[in-house]
N, C-alpha and C positions, 0 to 999 in steps of 0.2 A: 813458422814451423808449425806443420800440422799437430795437432793434440796427439800424442802418443808416439810422434817420431822419434826414433833413436839416433842422436847425434854421433856416437861413437861405436866402436866395436864391443862386444860382449866383455872381453877382458879388461879392456881399459875403462868400459862403464862401471862393472862389478869392483874393481880396484879404488875407483873415486867414490863411489855410493855405498852406504850401508843399507840404504833401501831405494827400491825402484818399484814403481806401479805404472804398468802399462794397460790401457785400454779397459779399465775396471767397469763392469756394468752390474749394477744390482736392481732387482725388480722384487716388489713386495704382489703376491696375489691376496686381493680382497674380495669381497662380495660383489663390489661393484666394478672389478675388473682389476687389471695390472695397475701398479703404480711404479714408474720408472724412475728411482729415487737417485740413482748415480748413473751417469750417462758419458762412457768413454773417457773417464778420468785419468791423467798420466801425470806422476809428478816423481821428483827423486830427492833423497835427503842425504847429505854427506855427513860423515862423522863427525860430532860435535857442533853441527848445524843448530840453531833453534829456526825452526819452521813455523810462521804463523799461517793459520787458515780462518780466513773472515767471511763473512756472508750473512745475511738474514736467517732468522730461524726458518726453517724447511730449505733451506739451500743445498743440503745434503753434505754439510761438513762431519757431523758425528757419524751418520750411516756409513760415509766413505771410510773413516778411520776404522769403525767397528768391523767393516767388511773384511779388513786387511786381515785379521786375526778371528776369524769365524766367531765373533760376539753376539751376530744377530741371530734370533731365533730360526729355525728350518724346518717346516715352514713356519711363517709365510715367507720370509725372506729367501732369496736365491740368487747367488752371485752367477751370471748368466757367462760372462766373458772376462778375459784379462789375465794377467802375471802379476804377482805380488814377490817381488824376488828381496829376499833378506839375505845379504852377503851372497848373491847369487842363486838361493833356495827358494824355488816357487812354493809359497805357502798355500796356494791354492790345491796343489797337487798332494800335498803329505797326506799321511796317515792323521786319523783323529788323535791318536797317542803322541805323534811329533808335533802335532798343532797344539797339544796340551802342554808339552814341553816348552815350546815357544812363549805361550801365553804365562806371563809372570815369571819367564826365564828370561828370556832374549829380548822380549817387549813386554815394557810395563805400561800398565793403563791407569790413569787417575780419573775417577768419574765425578759428575759434576755434583751430585748430593751424597756428601759422605755418609750422612746418617743412614740413608737407604742403602748404601753400597757396604756398609760395615755390618756385619751379624750381630743383632743386639744381644743373642744370647751366649755368646764367646767373648771371652777376655780379648783386649787387643794384642797382648802376648802371645796368645794362642794363633790370632791371625795373623801375625807378623811371622811367626816361627812355623805356620804351615808350609808356605813356599819354600823357605829354607830347608825343611826336612823332604819336601817332596822331589824339589829341584837340584838342590845342593849336598843332598845325601847326609845332613848333619844329624847328630844327636839331640836328644832334648837338651842337655846343657850346652852343647855348641850353639843350638839355636836361640836358647834363651841369652847367652851372652851377646851374640849378634843382634839380636833384637833390641838388647839395651843400647847398642852402638849406633843402631838405625834411628831410634827415637831422640838419642842425644844429637845426632847428624841434623834431624829436621829441627832441632831447638825445644824439645819438650825437656822443660825441667824436671828434676828428680824422675829421671827415666826408669831407673830401676824399680821406685816405689809405684810406678803406674802401670807396670805391664800387668799386673792382675786387675786392674781396672775394667770395667765395661764401656762401651762406646757412648752412653748417656751420661756417664759421669765427666765426660770433655765437653769445653765449648766447642763452636761450629771451627773456628779457627783450628783448634787443638785436633778436632777429628781429620779435619782436612790433611794436616800434618802427619796423622796417622797413615791416612790414604798413600801419602807421599812415601811414608817408609815402606809400606807393603811394597809399593811399586818398584821400590829401588832394592829391595831387598836381595834379589839374585844378580845385581850388577846389570842391568839390561843394555843392550845395544841402542835400543831406541824406548824414549819413554813418550807416551802419547797422552796428553793432558786434555781432557773435554770440559772445557769452562770452569775449571777448578776453583775458581774465586766469584762466580758468579752470585752465590748466595751469600757471600760476606760482607763485612762494610770494609770501607775504603782502607782504614788502617790496617786491618788482617789482611785484606788484599796486597797492600804493600809489602807486608812481611813475608808473606807467600811468595809473591814475585822475587824477592831479594834471595829467599831460600833456594828457588828453583835456579836462579843464577848462579849463587854458589856452589851449589851440587854440581851443575854443568862445568863449571871452572875446575872443580875438583876431579870428577870422575869422568870427563871428556864424552859423555853420551850424547846421542843426537836427541832432539826433543821436537815433537809435532804439537803446536799450541794453540787448539780450537777455541775460539770467541769469537762474540760480536763486539767487542769493545777495541775500537781501532787505536785508543790511546795506550792501551796495553801493549798492542803489535809495536807501536811506534817506539815503545821503550825497550822491547826486550829482543824482538826477532832481528834475525839476520836476513829473511828472506820473506815474502808473503806471498800466499796462494789466495785469490778471491774467486768465491764459488758463487754460482746462480742458477737456479733451474737444475742442479743435480750434476752441473759440470763448471769445470774451471774456465773463468772468461778473461783471466790475467792474473801474471805471474811476474813478480821482478824483486830484486833486492830491495830491502826497507825504504831506502833514502830516494831511489827513484820513483818507486810507487806511490810515495805520500807528496815528492815534490812536481813530479810529471806522470799522473796517470793517465794512460792511455783509452781505457775503456769508459764509456759513458757511465756504466754501473758502478764502478770504482770511482769517478767523480763525484757520482750523486751521493755516495756513500760519505766521503770525506766531507762534503757541503752538510751533513748534517752534525758534525762536530763542533760544539763550542769553541770560540777563541779562549786561549788562556793567555794571550800576550798583553793584555792591559788595554788594547785598542777598543774603541768602539766596535761592537761587534756587529756585522750584518744579520739580518733575520736568517734564522736557521731553515735550510730547506726541507721538504719532504720530498720522499718517492711516490710520486701518484701511481695509484693503483695496486694491485695485487701480485705476488708471485704467482707463477704458473702454474695450472693443474698438470701434473705428470702423468696424464692416462696413458701416453704412448712416448715412444723414444722420440727425441727433439727433431724435426725435420725443417725446421726454421730458428732464427736467433731466439733464444727463450725470452731475451729482455725487450723485444720489438714493440710489445704493446705499452711499454712505460718507457720508451726511449725517445727522447726530442728531436734526436738525429735519424731515427729509423726512415728507411726508403724502400722501394719494391721488392729488392733483393732479400731484406731482412727477413720478409714475410714469406718467402719460398724456398731457402737454403740457410743452414745452419752454419756460420763461419768457423773455420779451424783457426787455432791458434798460430798466429805469425809474430816472426820476430820485428821488434820495434825499436830494440835498443841492446846494449850489452845486457845479457842475461835476462832480458826483458820482452814477454811476450804477450799478446791479445789476441781475443777471438772477436773480431768487428771488422764488418765491410767498409764502415765509412771513413772516406779519407780524411776528414777533420779529426777522427780519433787517434789519428798519427801525427797530432801537431801539437800534442801537450794541453797545457792549461787554457791555450787560446781557443780550443775547440769547445770549451764549455759554454 
């Protein structure tokens, strides 16, 4: 299936997916020229689904998701093409005031570093209550009561007594819980989590992941989880997008992706994960070379210079995503890439 192809009619597609992204392109203007950070990205998210987005740093994961709801500074960022359909409404065509309603209302966003995302001069109670008053029309008393409920929901003990505390009075894990509470304040349809556990120790990471899973079960929201940690994705995701060079190179349900990866980049990523089976582990592999410089829209496979399977066509044409299994597609020309593990 070519990247961006629509398998269904508009009515059927809108009924099944809470979010659809079609042909998204985002470019940054710099002194050295344009940087094509997101190149014809297309995907969908179903209600209640947890979609994992993985790839190396610089692969376009965060820029893609921030492009959806206008979180990138413009200039230098510019969304050149595409559609972002939230329940059928194109967020790239709405007014700035409508987009502000969507942000924090229908779409929640958890940022990577809560210490820089939370305002240090306002109490956490004020920061949780602000979207409740702006988007939900609550008065001060109602917003405070709901803020306590939200802090309790994300597992902060003594919630009522902590509303008037400032971010620096919370640990890293507790600050991240506050960020989750803010993102959940208005019962969003979609929650985007941008590497929210990266700066936390493994025990706190596990607690945050458990909270998110519990909240998804209780609230039924769709979640997009951006990460470079494939172990996290294996444990929580329903489906996974693999990004490289500003585009999606493979997407599949989580078990087929891990058990039968079809793109050379996906297989290379999986070989960098240490084994925890107790067996004597083979030497971990590294992906030789560097990610591509995105100075122009890709006209060839972005992984070609690092791929052991690359041949002539890879250097002159950018492959479209093609179906390689049930709900599984990959962007690769090489026939060995469609035979699973044996192609490695």
